C-alpha positions as CSV (number, residue, x, y, z in Angstrom):
1,M,49.0,-122.8,-44.2
2,T,47.9,-125.9,-44.3
3,H,49.0,-129.7,-45.1
4,P,47.9,-133.1,-45.8
5,Y,48.2,-134.3,-41.7
6,Q,46.3,-132.0,-40.3
7,T,43.0,-133.8,-41.9
8,L,44.8,-137.1,-40.6
9,P,42.2,-139.0,-38.1
10,E,43.9,-140.2,-34.7
11,D,44.5,-143.8,-36.0
12,R,47.7,-142.4,-38.1
13,F,49.8,-140.8,-35.2
14,W,51.7,-143.4,-32.8
15,R,50.3,-141.1,-29.6
16,T,47.0,-141.2,-30.0
17,A,46.5,-144.4,-31.9
18,V,49.6,-146.8,-29.5
19,A,50.7,-144.4,-26.8
20,E,47.8,-143.3,-25.3
21,R,45.7,-146.3,-25.3
22,D,45.7,-150.0,-23.5
23,A,47.0,-152.4,-26.0
24,L,43.7,-154.1,-25.6
25,E,41.8,-151.3,-27.2
26,I,44.0,-150.8,-30.1
27,T,41.2,-151.4,-33.0
28,G,41.3,-150.3,-36.0
29,L,44.2,-152.3,-37.5
30,W,42.8,-153.5,-40.8
31,K,40.8,-152.4,-43.5
32,P,39.1,-155.7,-44.9
33,K,39.2,-155.2,-48.9
34,H,36.0,-157.8,-49.0
35,A,33.3,-158.9,-47.0
36,I,33.1,-162.3,-44.9
37,A,30.2,-163.1,-44.2
38,R,28.4,-166.5,-42.2
39,R,27.5,-168.3,-45.5
40,T,31.3,-167.0,-47.0
41,R,32.7,-170.6,-47.9
42,I,35.9,-170.6,-46.2
43,V,39.3,-173.1,-46.7
44,T,42.5,-172.8,-44.6
45,A,45.9,-174.0,-45.1
46,G,49.6,-173.2,-43.8
47,S,51.8,-173.0,-41.0
48,C,51.0,-174.4,-37.0
49,F,49.5,-171.1,-37.1
50,A,46.9,-171.3,-39.7
51,Q,44.5,-173.9,-37.5
52,H,43.3,-171.8,-34.8
53,F,41.7,-169.2,-38.5
54,S,39.2,-172.5,-38.6
55,R,38.5,-173.2,-34.8
56,A,37.5,-169.5,-33.9
57,L,35.4,-169.6,-37.6
58,L,33.4,-172.4,-36.3
59,A,33.1,-171.2,-32.9
60,R,30.9,-168.1,-34.1
61,R,29.1,-170.4,-36.7
62,Y,31.6,-169.6,-39.7
63,R,31.2,-171.4,-42.5
64,W,35.3,-173.3,-42.5
65,L,35.2,-176.0,-45.2
66,D,36.9,-179.2,-44.8
67,F,37.4,-180.8,-48.0
68,E,39.4,-184.0,-46.3
69,P,37.7,-185.7,-43.9
70,G,39.0,-188.7,-42.8
71,P,36.7,-191.9,-43.1
72,A,34.2,-192.2,-40.3
73,G,34.9,-193.7,-36.7
74,L,37.7,-191.9,-35.6
75,T,37.8,-190.4,-32.5
76,P,38.6,-186.6,-31.9
77,E,42.6,-187.6,-30.5
78,Q,43.2,-190.0,-33.8
79,R,41.6,-187.2,-36.0
80,K,44.4,-185.0,-34.9
81,D,46.7,-187.1,-34.1
82,Y,46.6,-187.5,-39.0
83,H,45.7,-184.1,-39.4
84,Y,41.9,-184.1,-40.5
85,G,40.6,-181.4,-39.2
86,T,43.7,-179.7,-38.3
87,F,43.4,-177.3,-42.2
88,S,41.1,-177.3,-45.4
89,F,43.1,-180.8,-46.8
90,R,45.9,-183.3,-45.0
91,T,48.7,-182.2,-46.3
92,G,50.4,-180.9,-42.5
93,N,51.4,-177.7,-42.7
94,I,52.7,-175.7,-45.9
95,Y,55.4,-173.2,-44.5
96,T,56.4,-171.7,-47.4
97,P,54.9,-170.1,-50.6
98,K,57.2,-172.7,-53.1
99,M,55.8,-175.7,-50.8
100,L,51.8,-174.0,-52.0
101,L,53.6,-173.5,-54.9
102,Q,54.4,-177.0,-55.3
103,W,51.2,-178.4,-53.7
104,L,48.4,-176.3,-55.9
105,T,50.6,-177.4,-59.4
106,W,50.1,-181.2,-58.2
107,A,46.7,-180.9,-57.9
108,L,45.9,-178.3,-60.7
109,T,47.6,-178.5,-63.5
110,E,49.2,-182.1,-65.6
111,A,52.3,-181.9,-63.2
112,E,53.0,-185.5,-61.6
113,P,54.5,-185.1,-57.7
114,P,57.7,-187.0,-58.1
115,G,58.1,-190.8,-56.6
116,E,60.3,-190.0,-54.0
117,V,59.2,-192.0,-50.6
118,W,61.5,-191.8,-47.3
119,E,61.7,-194.6,-45.3
120,K,62.3,-195.8,-41.7
121,D,61.9,-198.5,-39.4
122,G,59.9,-200.7,-42.8
123,R,57.6,-197.4,-43.1
124,F,57.3,-195.0,-45.7
125,Y,56.7,-191.4,-45.1
126,D,55.6,-188.8,-47.9
127,P,58.6,-186.3,-48.1
128,F,55.9,-183.4,-47.8
129,R,53.6,-183.8,-45.6
130,P,55.8,-186.8,-43.7
131,G,53.7,-186.1,-40.5
132,V,50.2,-186.9,-41.0
133,E,50.8,-190.8,-40.6
134,P,51.7,-191.4,-37.5
135,G,54.0,-194.3,-37.6
136,G,54.1,-194.4,-41.2
137,F,52.5,-195.7,-44.1
138,A,53.0,-199.8,-44.8
139,S,53.3,-199.4,-48.0
140,A,54.5,-197.1,-51.0
141,E,51.2,-197.7,-52.7
142,E,48.9,-196.6,-49.9
143,L,51.4,-193.3,-49.6
144,W,50.8,-192.6,-53.1
145,T,47.3,-193.8,-52.7
146,S,46.6,-191.4,-49.5
147,R,48.3,-188.1,-51.4
148,R,46.1,-188.6,-54.6
149,D,43.1,-188.1,-52.6
150,T,44.5,-185.1,-50.8
151,L,45.8,-183.4,-54.7
152,R,41.6,-183.9,-55.0
153,A,40.5,-182.2,-51.9
154,I,43.1,-179.5,-52.7
155,A,41.4,-179.2,-56.1
156,E,37.9,-179.6,-54.8
157,A,38.8,-176.7,-52.0
158,V,40.2,-173.9,-54.4
159,R,37.5,-174.3,-57.0
160,G,34.7,-174.5,-54.2
161,S,35.9,-171.7,-51.7
162,H,35.5,-168.4,-51.9
163,V,38.0,-167.3,-49.2
164,F,41.3,-169.0,-48.7
165,V,43.0,-168.2,-45.6
166,F,47.0,-168.6,-45.8
167,T,49.4,-168.2,-43.1
168,M,53.2,-167.8,-44.2
169,G,55.5,-169.5,-41.9
170,L,59.4,-169.5,-43.5
171,T,61.4,-168.6,-45.7
172,E,63.9,-171.4,-45.0
173,A,63.6,-175.1,-46.0
174,W,65.2,-178.0,-47.8
175,Q,65.5,-178.7,-51.8
176,D,66.5,-181.3,-53.5
177,R,69.4,-180.2,-55.8
178,A,68.9,-181.7,-59.6
179,T,65.3,-181.0,-59.2
180,G,64.2,-177.8,-57.2
181,V,61.6,-180.0,-55.0
182,E,61.0,-178.4,-51.4
183,Y,60.8,-181.0,-48.8
184,A,58.5,-179.8,-45.9
185,V,61.1,-180.5,-43.3
186,C,64.9,-181.7,-43.5
187,P,65.6,-184.8,-45.0
188,G,67.0,-187.0,-41.6
189,T,64.8,-185.2,-39.0
190,V,61.2,-187.2,-39.7
191,A,62.4,-190.5,-41.8
192,G,64.7,-190.3,-44.6
193,Q,68.2,-189.8,-45.0
194,F,70.0,-186.7,-45.5
195,D,72.1,-186.8,-48.9
196,A,74.6,-183.6,-48.2
197,G,75.1,-184.2,-52.0
198,R,71.7,-183.9,-53.1
199,H,70.0,-182.1,-50.4
200,V,70.6,-178.3,-50.5
201,F,69.4,-175.3,-47.8
202,V,67.4,-172.2,-48.8
203,N,66.6,-169.3,-47.5
204,H,63.8,-167.7,-49.9
205,G,64.3,-163.7,-50.5
206,F,62.0,-161.3,-51.8
207,G,62.1,-162.1,-55.3
208,A,61.5,-165.6,-54.9
209,L,58.6,-165.4,-52.1
210,M,56.7,-162.7,-54.6
211,G,57.3,-164.8,-57.5
212,D,56.0,-168.6,-56.0
213,M,53.0,-166.2,-54.6
214,T,52.6,-164.6,-57.5
215,A,52.4,-168.1,-59.5
216,A,50.2,-169.4,-56.8
217,L,47.8,-167.7,-56.4
218,R,47.6,-167.5,-60.3
219,L,47.1,-171.3,-60.6
220,M,44.2,-170.3,-57.6
221,F,42.6,-167.4,-59.9
222,R,42.6,-169.4,-62.6
223,A,40.3,-172.3,-61.2
224,N,38.2,-169.6,-59.2
225,R,37.7,-166.0,-61.0
226,R,35.5,-165.8,-57.5
227,L,38.7,-166.4,-55.5
228,I,39.7,-163.8,-52.6
229,V,43.0,-165.0,-50.8
230,L,43.3,-163.4,-47.4
231,L,47.3,-163.7,-46.1
232,T,48.6,-163.9,-42.9
233,V,52.3,-164.0,-41.6
234,S,52.4,-166.5,-38.1
235,P,53.8,-165.0,-35.0
236,V,55.6,-168.3,-33.8
237,P,59.4,-167.4,-33.9
238,L,60.9,-170.6,-35.9
239,T,62.2,-173.4,-33.5
240,A,65.2,-173.9,-35.2
241,T,67.9,-172.3,-38.1
242,A,70.7,-173.1,-40.5
243,S,70.9,-170.3,-42.1
244,G,74.3,-169.7,-39.9
245,S,72.9,-166.6,-38.1
246,H,71.3,-166.2,-34.6
247,V,67.9,-168.0,-34.2
248,L,66.8,-164.5,-33.0
249,T,67.5,-162.6,-36.4
250,A,67.2,-165.4,-38.5
251,T,63.3,-165.1,-37.2
252,S,63.4,-160.9,-37.7
253,H,64.8,-161.7,-41.2
254,S,62.6,-164.4,-42.0
255,K,59.3,-162.8,-41.0
256,S,60.2,-159.5,-42.4
257,L,60.0,-160.8,-45.9
258,L,57.1,-162.6,-45.5
259,R,55.5,-159.2,-44.4
260,A,56.9,-157.8,-46.6
261,V,55.5,-160.3,-49.2
262,A,52.2,-159.8,-48.2
263,S,52.0,-156.1,-48.4
264,E,53.0,-156.0,-51.9
265,L,50.7,-157.9,-53.2
266,V,47.6,-156.8,-51.2
267,A,48.8,-153.4,-52.7
268,T,49.6,-155.1,-56.9
269,Q,46.0,-158.1,-56.1
270,A,42.6,-156.7,-55.8
271,R,41.7,-160.5,-54.7
272,V,44.2,-160.2,-52.3
273,D,44.0,-158.7,-48.4
274,Y,46.4,-159.6,-45.4
275,F,45.1,-159.5,-41.7
276,P,47.7,-158.2,-39.6
277,S,47.9,-161.2,-36.9
278,Y,51.0,-161.1,-37.1
279,E,51.3,-157.7,-35.6
280,I,48.9,-158.1,-32.9
281,I,51.1,-160.8,-31.2
282,T,54.4,-159.6,-31.9
283,H,54.4,-156.2,-31.4
284,P,56.1,-154.5,-28.9
285,A,53.0,-152.6,-28.1
286,Y,51.4,-155.5,-26.4
287,K,54.4,-156.1,-24.6
288,G,54.3,-160.3,-25.3
289,R,51.4,-160.9,-22.6
290,F,50.3,-163.5,-25.7
291,F,53.2,-165.3,-25.7
292,A,54.0,-168.4,-23.2
293,P,56.4,-168.5,-21.3
294,N,58.6,-170.4,-23.9
295,L,58.1,-166.8,-26.2
296,R,57.2,-169.3,-29.3
297,S,53.6,-171.1,-28.2
298,V,50.7,-168.2,-28.8
299,L,48.2,-167.7,-25.8
300,P,44.8,-168.7,-25.6
301,E,43.5,-165.4,-24.7
302,G,45.9,-164.1,-28.1
303,V,44.5,-166.1,-30.0
304,D,41.5,-164.9,-28.9
305,H,42.4,-161.3,-28.8
306,V,43.4,-161.6,-32.6
307,M,40.5,-163.4,-33.7
308,A,38.3,-160.6,-31.9
309,Q,40.2,-157.9,-34.1
310,F,39.4,-160.3,-37.1
311,F,35.1,-160.4,-36.6
312,R,35.8,-156.6,-34.6
313,D,37.1,-155.1,-38.3
314,Q,34.6,-156.6,-40.7
315,A,31.8,-155.5,-38.8
316,A,33.3,-151.7,-39.0
317,A,33.5,-152.4,-42.2
318,F,30.6,-153.7,-44.4
319,G,28.3,-153.5,-40.2
320,G,26.5,-155.8,-38.9
321,E,27.2,-157.2,-35.6
322,V,30.4,-158.9,-34.8
323,A,30.8,-162.4,-34.4
324,V,31.5,-163.3,-31.1
325,A,32.2,-167.2,-29.3
326,P,30.4,-168.6,-27.2
327,A,31.4,-168.3,-23.0
328,P,33.3,-170.5,-22.3
329,V,31.8,-172.5,-19.2
330,P,33.0,-172.2,-16.1
331,A,35.1,-174.5,-13.5
332,V,34.7,-176.1,-10.9
333,A,37.8,-176.6,-9.3
334,A,38.4,-172.8,-7.6
335,V,42.0,-172.9,-7.3
336,E,43.5,-170.5,-10.3
337,E,44.3,-172.2,-13.0
338,V,48.1,-170.8,-14.9
339,P,46.6,-171.0,-18.5
340,E,48.7,-173.7,-20.8
341,P,50.4,-173.0,-24.6
342,E,47.4,-172.5,-27.4
343,L,48.9,-176.1,-28.3
344,T,49.8,-178.5,-26.0
345,E,53.2,-180.9,-26.2
346,A,52.0,-183.2,-28.0
347,E,49.9,-180.5,-30.7
348,E,53.4,-178.8,-31.2
349,L,54.5,-182.4,-32.2
350,R,52.2,-182.1,-35.4
351,C,54.0,-179.1,-36.5
352,E,57.3,-180.6,-38.1
353,E,59.1,-177.7,-37.9
354,E,58.7,-178.2,-33.6
355,I,60.8,-181.5,-34.5
356,L,63.6,-179.4,-34.0
357,A,63.7,-178.5,-31.4
358,A,65.1,-181.9,-30.8
359,F,67.7,-181.8,-32.1
360,A,69.3,-178.5,-29.3
361,P,72.0,-179.4,-27.4
362,G,71.1,-180.7,-24.0
363,Q,67.8,-182.5,-26.1
364,R,69.8,-185.1,-28.0
365,D,70.8,-187.4,-25.8
366,G,67.9,-187.5,-24.0
């Protein structure tokens, strides 16, 4: 008697595909739908982890596009501080599908973003990207002018690219109770004033996440009929949760829902694919080797391994050589150095969610 399992390849069985291999030798996790070549026009957006894609693409001389490069004359550090070159446009981090849908709606339709502005110490902050301008804008008019530049950049990025990489990060968010508009971070943390009667916490369920991502895809595909969307899920745990659950279980809840949404979209949308960077970093098979001691920051070797799998699986599916990043310049010092997290403390503060860590017990008075 025969049955389907008798003819399956070895990567369909746990023992041969995982248990009997060193974790770094686990291959073939991604079966890409679409070829991504060096000439492919690629844009990136999403949560903090998404910035690793642009770095890896540029290092291998792929065509990552920046539609909002910023003014000339900025130093590399200033460009980072002002969120130029982090993503393909200056939205800062886009954590949820709802936030992505908002930005796309404002950029690709006649809908106008709300006129709400947050103030702090005489400076003005954009509620939907409060971290992009260190110290805030000088006026509300300056803020709105800057936002219009970003909306133009988003529209140009969607219409002018071949692949849109979006990293989903969170299901938790804060909204305006009356309008339903979603903020980048809880009001009152970066700037603004928290109002319990006006501001409401939401933890998006599967249906809402699917609805928002489907609507976002519809807008993008309508604007660019050749566009491919590549989804990933950020492996970085939640900094803090307002769900009432322990932050560990809240993280599992959020990431599991986002991962399920990605799978459903891949199954139902021909132009949507998913790359498993989340699994490579977080799965028990890798025994946490890619996390820094804080169990949040992803080490450079983790990012390198993720991106090596990306290019290896592309080559396996579509032929050609595996794209390899240039070898690092050897250090002059002979003393062995402890590897630093990919994001330094200063860089993590460019992720709005990281600011929540400052409100943890023991930090509030520091």
